[in-house]
C-alpha positions as CSV (number, residue, x, y, z in Angstrom):
1,M,-64.3,48.3,-41.0
2,I,-66.4,51.4,-40.9
3,S,-64.6,54.5,-39.6
4,R,-66.2,55.7,-36.4
5,K,-64.4,59.0,-37.1
6,L,-66.3,59.4,-40.3
7,V,-69.7,58.4,-38.8
8,S,-69.1,60.9,-35.9
9,Q,-68.2,63.6,-38.5
10,I,-71.6,63.0,-40.2
11,E,-73.4,63.2,-36.9
12,R,-71.6,66.4,-35.9
13,N,-72.4,68.1,-39.2
14,A,-76.0,66.8,-39.4
15,E,-77.6,70.2,-39.1
16,K,-75.4,71.7,-41.9
17,L,-75.9,68.7,-44.1
18,A,-79.7,68.9,-43.5
19,A,-79.8,72.6,-44.3
20,D,-77.9,72.1,-47.5
21,L,-80.2,69.3,-48.5
22,V,-83.3,71.3,-47.8
23,Q,-82.1,74.1,-50.0
24,A,-81.2,71.7,-52.8
25,V,-84.6,69.9,-52.7
26,K,-86.5,73.2,-52.4
27,H,-84.9,74.4,-55.6
28,D,-85.6,71.2,-57.6
29,L,-88.9,70.8,-59.5
30,R,-88.6,67.0,-59.1
31,A,-89.6,67.5,-55.5
32,E,-92.1,70.3,-55.9
33,A,-94.4,68.9,-53.1
34,Y,-91.6,69.4,-50.6
35,H,-91.6,73.1,-51.4
36,Q,-94.7,73.4,-49.2
37,I,-93.0,71.9,-46.1
38,S,-91.4,74.4,-43.8
39,D,-87.6,74.4,-43.9
40,R,-87.4,73.6,-40.2
41,K,-89.8,70.7,-40.4
42,F,-87.9,69.3,-43.4
43,E,-84.6,69.7,-41.7
44,E,-85.9,67.8,-38.7
45,Y,-86.9,64.9,-41.0
46,V,-83.3,64.9,-42.4
47,I,-81.6,65.2,-39.0
48,D,-83.7,62.3,-37.8
49,L,-82.6,60.3,-40.8
50,Y,-79.0,61.0,-40.1
51,R,-79.5,59.9,-36.4
52,N,-81.1,56.7,-37.6
53,L,-78.2,56.2,-40.0
54,G,-75.7,56.5,-37.2
55,R,-77.6,54.1,-35.0
56,W,-77.9,51.6,-37.9
57,L,-74.2,51.8,-38.8
58,R,-73.4,50.8,-35.3
59,S,-76.0,48.0,-34.9
60,Q,-77.1,47.1,-38.5
61,S,-80.6,46.3,-37.2
62,R,-82.9,45.5,-40.1
63,G,-86.0,45.4,-38.0
64,A,-85.6,49.0,-36.8
65,V,-85.3,50.3,-40.4
66,R,-88.4,48.4,-41.4
67,T,-90.5,49.6,-38.5
68,I,-89.4,53.3,-38.6
69,Y,-89.5,53.8,-42.4
70,E,-92.7,51.9,-43.2
71,R,-94.3,54.2,-40.6
72,K,-92.6,57.2,-42.3
73,G,-93.9,56.0,-45.7
74,R,-97.4,55.9,-44.4
75,D,-96.9,59.4,-42.9
76,R,-95.6,60.8,-46.3
77,Y,-98.7,59.3,-48.0
78,H,-101.0,61.0,-45.4
79,D,-99.0,64.2,-45.9
80,G,-100.1,64.1,-49.6
81,L,-96.6,63.8,-51.0
82,P,-96.3,62.0,-54.3
83,L,-94.3,58.7,-54.0
84,S,-92.0,59.7,-56.9
85,Q,-91.0,62.9,-55.0
86,V,-90.6,61.0,-51.7
87,V,-88.2,58.6,-53.4
88,F,-86.4,61.4,-55.2
89,S,-85.8,63.3,-51.9
90,F,-84.3,60.2,-50.3
91,T,-82.0,59.5,-53.4
92,M,-80.9,63.1,-53.3
93,T,-80.2,62.8,-49.6
94,K,-78.1,59.7,-50.3
95,S,-76.2,61.3,-53.1
96,M,-75.4,64.5,-51.2
97,L,-74.2,62.4,-48.1
98,L,-72.0,60.2,-50.2
99,E,-70.5,63.3,-51.8
100,Y,-69.8,64.7,-48.4
101,V,-68.1,61.5,-47.3
102,R,-65.9,61.5,-50.5
103,A,-65.0,65.1,-50.0
104,G,-64.1,64.6,-46.4
105,V,-61.6,61.8,-46.9
106,H,-58.0,62.6,-47.5
107,A,-55.6,60.6,-49.7
108,D,-54.5,58.2,-46.8
109,S,-54.9,54.6,-48.1
110,D,-56.3,53.4,-44.8
111,E,-58.9,56.1,-44.8
112,R,-59.8,55.3,-48.4
113,E,-60.6,51.7,-47.5
114,M,-62.7,52.8,-44.5
115,E,-64.4,55.3,-46.8
116,L,-65.4,52.5,-49.2
117,D,-66.8,50.5,-46.4
118,L,-68.8,53.5,-45.2
119,V,-70.1,54.3,-48.7
120,H,-71.2,50.7,-49.1
121,A,-72.9,50.7,-45.7
122,I,-74.6,54.1,-46.3
123,S,-75.8,52.8,-49.7
124,G,-77.2,49.7,-48.1
125,F,-79.0,51.7,-45.4
126,F,-80.6,54.0,-48.0
127,D,-81.6,51.1,-50.2
128,R,-83.4,49.5,-47.2
129,V,-85.0,52.8,-46.2
130,I,-86.4,53.5,-49.7
131,Y,-87.8,50.0,-50.0
132,H,-89.6,50.3,-46.6
133,I,-90.8,53.9,-47.3
134,V,-92.4,52.6,-50.5
135,L,-93.9,49.6,-48.7
136,G,-95.4,51.9,-46.0
137,Y,-96.7,54.4,-48.6
138,E,-98.3,51.6,-50.6
139,D,-99.8,50.1,-47.5
140,A,-101.4,53.4,-46.5
141,R,-102.7,54.0,-50.0
142,R,-104.3,50.5,-50.1
143,A,-105.8,51.0,-46.7
144,D,-107.1,54.5,-47.6
145,L,-108.7,53.3,-50.9
146,A,-110.3,50.3,-49.2
147,N,-111.8,52.5,-46.4
148,P,-115.5,52.4,-47.0
149,M,-116.0,55.1,-44.3
150,R,-114.3,57.8,-46.3
151,G,-116.6,60.3,-47.9
152,E,-117.1,60.4,-51.7
153,E,-115.8,63.9,-52.1
154,E,-112.6,63.0,-50.2
155,T,-112.0,59.9,-52.4
156,L,-112.6,62.0,-55.6
157,A,-110.3,64.8,-54.4
158,M,-107.5,62.2,-53.6
159,R,-107.9,60.6,-57.1
160,K,-107.8,64.0,-58.7
161,N,-104.6,65.0,-56.8
162,L,-102.9,61.7,-57.7
163,V,-103.7,62.1,-61.4
164,I,-102.5,65.7,-61.4
165,E,-99.3,64.9,-59.5
166,A,-98.6,62.0,-61.8
167,R,-98.9,64.2,-64.8
168,K,-96.8,66.9,-63.3
169,S,-94.0,64.6,-62.5
170,S,-94.0,63.0,-65.9
171,S,-94.2,66.2,-67.9
172,S,-92.9,69.7,-67.8
173,L,-96.1,71.0,-69.5
174,P,-98.7,72.7,-67.4
175,V,-101.4,70.5,-66.1
176,P,-104.9,71.8,-66.5
177,D,-107.3,71.5,-63.5
178,L,-109.3,68.4,-64.5
179,D,-112.8,67.8,-63.4
180,I,-113.7,64.3,-62.1
181,S,-117.1,62.9,-62.2
182,R,-118.8,61.2,-59.3
183,S,-117.8,57.9,-60.8
184,G,-114.2,59.0,-60.6
185,D,-113.6,59.4,-64.4
186,V,-111.2,62.2,-65.2
187,G,-112.4,65.0,-67.5
188,E,-116.1,64.3,-66.9
189,V,-118.2,67.0,-65.3
190,A,-121.6,65.3,-65.2
191,G,-122.4,62.1,-63.4
């Protein structure tokens, strides 16, 4: 049985938890794209996530998670955030929340059992969220790349940004500004 007391405690402290997460993410190079988002907007994202977590813990509605987070995945794609950094921010949110739950539970054996149930439920929620975020993100990317109405410059700029972000997240070395030809080949300037 999930402790309503622990769930309420998370909801009551959502703003503080969100502020702590924003600071942690903003100081981590693995989520560099999030550094451009205002603290307030980012905190709103996190508080909304905690509200959805509380609702989900009460109802366990899989359909709501799918609908909400596939939309949010599409939104993060359109915001220009690299998928690896989106997933990282959610895993960091999960880790920090689980640490908060562990720190908030005292040695009472009944509370420990409820803590384990809550930890299991939170993990399941975040696993579903991340899966649907990725689905929404991939859906938006496929739709965007298949869109014949998009201008050639916009397509090339998007490809250039995806290549640069992929290299940034896979290497700590500086990434040079690469030219992309009209055919979309990286490193070519003519075409």
